[in-house]
N, C-alpha and C positions, 0 to 999 in steps of 0.2 A: 404881342404884346402885351395883353394883360393878364397871362398868366405868371409872365416875367415879375410884374408890379406887385401882384399879390406873392408870390414865393419873398423877394426883396421887403415890402408891409410883413409879413412874417418873421424873417429874419430880423429888423428893426426889433418888431415887437418884443419878442426876445432878447435878444443883446438888451431892452430897456428893463425885460421884467429879471431878469439873472443882476442889474445891476444894486436895481432898489432891493434884492436879497435880503432877510435881515440876515444874519452870521451871529449877533452876540446880542444877547438879552441880558442888561442889569437890573435887580432890584434894590436900592437904597431907601433903608428907615432911618430919617433922621433923628436926633433926640432935643424937645426944648426942656429947657432947665435941670438935665438932670436926670430926670424923671422915669424916662423911657430909654433903654438899650440902642444902642446903634449898631448895625449891619448891613454890610452889602452880600450877594445871591448874584453870582456873575456863570453863565449857562449859554454853550455857545450849539452850534448846530452840529459838530461832532461829539456831544458828550460829555465832554467839561465841565468839572461845577469849578468853581472858587466858591469861598468865602469869607471873609473876616467879620469878626465884631464877638460877641456871649453871647451865644440862643443856641442849646443845644449842647455843649460841647463843655472839655472838662477847665479850658483855661481859653483866653484872650490871644486871637492869634489870625495866621491866616492858611486855612486847610484847602487843600487842593482835592477833588474827586473823578471818577472814569462812573457812569452809567451809561446802561445803552444806548446808542441810538433809539432805538426804537420808543424809549420812555421816553423821550419828548419829544418825538418825530409831531405829535400831536398839537403842544404849544406853537411851535414855529409857524405851523400849517395857519394855525388861529393869527396869528402877529403877521404872517404873509401876508393873510388874506382881510386885512385895512389897514387904509394909506394914514400910515402913522405920522407922514412928513405933514398933513393935510391938518393936524391938532397944532392946536395951541402951546408955547413953551411949557405956560404954566398957567395952573386955576389956582384961582383965589381962596384959602382957608376962611371957613366960617369962622372959628375961634383959632386965636394968636395962640394958646397954650398947645396947642395937639402936633401928637409930631406928623415930621413930612413925611412921606410914602412917595418916592421917586420916580420912574424909569425911563431908561437907555437903551436905546435898539441902536446896533453897531450895522450899516451893512456892506457887505466885504469885506468886514477885518479894516474898514476905513473912515468911509463917514456915522458920523454920531448925531442924531438923533435922542435930545432929553425934554424928557417934561416931567413937570413938578409937579407935588399935591394932587396924585390921579386918585385920590378920595375923592373930587369935585369933581371928577371928569367922567366919560359915561363909562358904565357899568361893564364894558369890555376888559376895559384897560384893570379893574379893579378884579378880575376875571381870569386875565394874565397873570397880577398878583400875586391870588388865590394858588394858582398852579405853580408855579414858581414855590413859594412858601410851601407847596403839597410838597413834590420834588424835593426840596431839600429834606424836609421832615421824615422822607421816606428813606432817604438816604443816609439818614444819620442813627433811623429808629431800626435799618439795618447791621449798619456797626455794632450800636449797641447789644443786637441781636447776638451776633456770634463774639464777645468780646472783644473789639479788636480795638485799638486806640487808635484815633485818627490822627493821622500825619499830619504833621506844620509845613509848608514850605520852608522852613530854616531849617528843616532835618533834611529837603532834598530827596523826601521822598514822592514815590505818587499813590493812591491807595486806587489795587486793583478792583477790576470794574467790577461793581458788583454780578455780572450777568456770569462771571465765571466761578463766581461761588469760590476760588481758590484751594481747593479741596476740600469744602466742608463740607458731612453727609446732609445739613438740615435742606428737605428741599424747599421751594421758596412758594409758597401759593400763591394758585392760580384767580384772580379779580377779575370780575368782568363789571368794571366798573368805568366810565369811560369819561375823557375832563372836555371835549369838542369831538361835536358828530352830526353829521349832514344836517340834521332837522334838530337843534337846540331845545329845551322844555320850554314850557313857556306857561306861563302864569292864563288863564282862561280869562279873553277880555282885553290883554297883551299887558301891557307894560303899564298902560294910565290906569289900569283898574288893581293892577297890582299895589302903586302910590299911596291911588285912595284903600284900598284896605289896609294898608301900613300906617296910613292918616288916621282914620276913623278909630281904628284900632287898639293905639298908642296907646298908653296907659305911663304918662312921662314922671320914674320914681320924685314922691315930694320933697327929700333929702336932695337929692343931684339937684333938682330941680333950683331948689333954696339954696343949696353953693352954687350955682351957677355953672354945673356942668354940660356940655353940649358937644355934639360932634358926634362922626358913623360908627354904627359898629355892622361889622361886618361878618355876616351867618353864611359862614359852608353847610351845606345839604347835600342830600343826594338823591331826587327826582328817579322813584322806581320804573318798574315799565308798567303799573299800573298808574301811576301819578300821582300816590304816594309819597311822602318826605320823610326822611328817616336821617339818623346820623347827623341832627343839626349841630354844629361847632360854631365857635370863636374863632378867626383866624384873626379880628383888630378887634380889639374892643376899650371900652374908654374908661369904663368905670365897671363896678360887681351888678350892684343893680340894674345900673342898664344894658348890662349882658344878660342878665335873668331875662328883662322884659324883651330883650330882642329875640331871646330863644322860645320864650311862650311865644309871642308873636307869629314867629315860624310854623312851631310845633301846630299853633290851633288855624294854621291857613286850610282850605279847603285842596283836593289831588289839580296837578297837573298838568296839562298835556305832557307826554312822553315826551323825552324824546328819542331821539331814531337815529336809527346805521343802516344801510341796505334796504329800506324801508321796514325796516322790523325794529320794533319799542325796545330799548335799553335802558340800565341803571348808567347814569349822570350823576357828576359836580355839579353844582352849581353854588354859586355866590349872590349874595342880594345885601345893599346897604339899607340899616335901619339911621332912620335921624331922628336925635335929637334937639332939638331945634327951641331955644329957649322965644325968637323975635312973634 
């Protein structure tokens, strides 16, 4: 009898987990007063990417791409490892004139959970948004590299899978850099020490401070196998001066605890928000 109850419980758990599986994620960046581009990136767990807006494309419009499932499996693994339904539907922006970044999670192509202003939410939401941006930017980079015009929905065409190369002879370089691993990189001392380092070492650009510019600069970088940081970039900024200061802060950080996959240290992409707050 106990075995039967255990089996029923396991089947019930599997059913619940299947019902809570995210099948689609949507990143939306909105605009304030026309100062920022508006775009939306939708990625399904089947490898379909839909894009609307004007960033890294020649014309405003809707674009459809197919990418290998292997390319997006870590993204969905990370999403499904978090309880998105437990998060609030919106976070309050610190400054009204900043663009809003929203994430929507679609469960089994039916139920939808939208979280607004994720830049003010948990860091893993920022990580997910940065990974979506990275997948899109890499897809467009490949399209440009092979001089292929990205098809639009209005043309009723589907972009062929990048993995299949469509007869292209140029080999794709294999770079062993992970987005999500079993043991993610960590600043020595944890998140509290990381925030302490940022707060104590940040120098607010005088010009931006005078103009009342504030907000979050999202820096993306690679934590190498030895814990050193490289390839520091701005995935979302607020001004040139603040962006440069954020890059300086990240580059001057001490080594981190490296990320690990199968107990082996590996290169891992990571994103950190640098907060410029006038209060």
